[in-house]
Structures are given as C-alpha cells and as structure tokens.
C-alpha positions in Angstrom: 0.0 0.0 0.0 1.4 3.4 -1.0 1.5 6.4 1.2 -1.3 8.0 -0.9 -3.5 5.0 -0.6 -2.8 4.8 3.2 -3.6 8.6 3.6 -6.7 8.2 1.5 -7.8 5.3 3.8 -7.3 7.5 6.8 -9.3 10.4 5.3 -12.0 8.0 4.2 -12.4 6.1 7.5 -10.9 8.4 10.2 -8.7 5.5 11.4 -5.1 4.6 11.6 -4.6 1.0 10.3 -1.3 -0.7 10.9 -0.5 -4.2 9.8 1.6 -6.0 12.4 2.9 -9.5 13.2 4.9 -12.2 11.5 5.1 -11.4 7.8 4.2 -7.8 8.1 7.8 -6.6 7.3 9.1 -7.3 3.9 11.9 -9.8 3.9 15.3 -8.0 4.0 13.9 -4.8 5.6 14.7 -3.8 9.1 12.0 -4.9 11.5 13.3 -3.3 14.6 13.1 0.0 16.4 16.2 1.1 18.4 17.5 -2.5 18.1 14.3 -3.9 19.6 11.6 -5.9 17.6 8.6 -3.8 16.5 5.5 -4.1 18.7 3.6 -7.3 17.9 6.5 -8.7 15.7 6.3 -12.1 17.4 2.4 -12.3 17.1 0.3 -13.7 14.3 -0.3 -11.3 11.4 -3.0 -8.8 12.4 -4.4 -5.3 11.8 -4.1 -2.7 14.6 -6.9 -0.2 14.1 -7.3 3.0 16.1 -9.8 5.9 15.9 -11.3 8.6 18.0 -14.8 7.1 17.9 -16.1 3.6 17.7 -18.0 4.2 14.5 -14.7 4.9 12.7 -13.1 1.7 14.1 -16.0 -0.1 12.5 -15.3 1.7 9.2 -11.6 0.7 9.4 -12.5 -2.9 10.3 -14.8 -3.0 7.2 -12.0 -1.6 5.0 -9.5 -4.2 6.3 -12.0 -7.0 5.8 -12.6 -6.0 2.1 -8.8 -5.8 1.5 -8.3 -9.2 3.0 -11.0 -10.7 0.9 -9.4 -9.2 -2.3 -6.1 -10.7 -1.3 -7.6 -14.2 -0.7 -9.4 -14.1 -4.1 -6.3 -13.0 -5.9 -4.3 -15.9 -4.3 -7.0 -18.4 -5.3 -6.9 -17.1 -8.9 -3.1 -17.4 -9.2 
C-alpha cells in the first residue's frame, strides 16, 4: 500500500490502520526500532486499528475486511 493509498484510507475512515505481526515486514527490511523488535512482531499477522470514535473503528474494520477478501481471491486465482 502506498502512502497516498494509506492517507486516502485515513481520510475515508478516520482511522489509523497498521499491519503488524509475522510477515508484516518485507523480507530483508529492518523490522526493529532502536534495536528492539517492533510491537507485535512475534504475534500472528493482524491489523491494529485505532480511531477517536467507535464508528470509525467499524469503518476501518470493514476496510481491512474488504482488502483481505481481495487478497484471498487474488491468491486463489493465481
């Protein structure tokens, strides 16, 4: 996801969506902060969604759900 797509998602939903966990950092990239693993790096892959109001968390959850469905469909078609 590009910065523009990420920013668009924030504007659209009012949420911050961060993908964390095993597999969230591209192989070969640094997955540490100050020499320590990133938060949730040893957990299963998951989305961390934050917002000021619960309604926006729901919007963010719906957005992640649609993205994950598209990924699954694209993997099936390959």
